[in-house]
Steps between C-alpha positions, in 0.01 A plus 500: 500500500293759685177446690223732600301386802169672559327480832478643846809326635602589853226762525238230554691269734401686814177634637250215499252368247318831472818641340639198319193309384388490138214737569734759654744469212227541239358801683847660506546439129157650428571802721842545341346496153237756600760727659711491180795343685595306186500808278874539562545166322314635199187295564168665429250488787201413279683213328609357835147530641361321194755218544436473874122502464512258207708251700267538797190439287662195339572344840149580630340351187706184537416461869130545422518234229473746212845434360571659166867403500632318196559134602842509336623712795558187706715651773257788555219247541712299743574809710137607500386149601749511788368843599143371489590214738674737741199733505259209552711370790517851648122535478454159669734605783306823549171310515644255756615775736 
């Protein structure tokens, strides 16, 4: 059996949160899409941007309470609920500082 692991691997293990945090990773992906870095893989820039922006909008809608996600996607809802709790805790910590 063969496996394909996608991610940033060792590239993100060093350098601090500004290089390894979710925001930094998402910015790199967005920049890579815009610079056509994935073209060599046969992936169209516009399709990737549509996917990226669609996923981003879905998450923002959910966090704002405007979820349009089919309830049958249980694990997606569970992940988004976890994300919502993390963001709420982060915001509380920022307010306490």
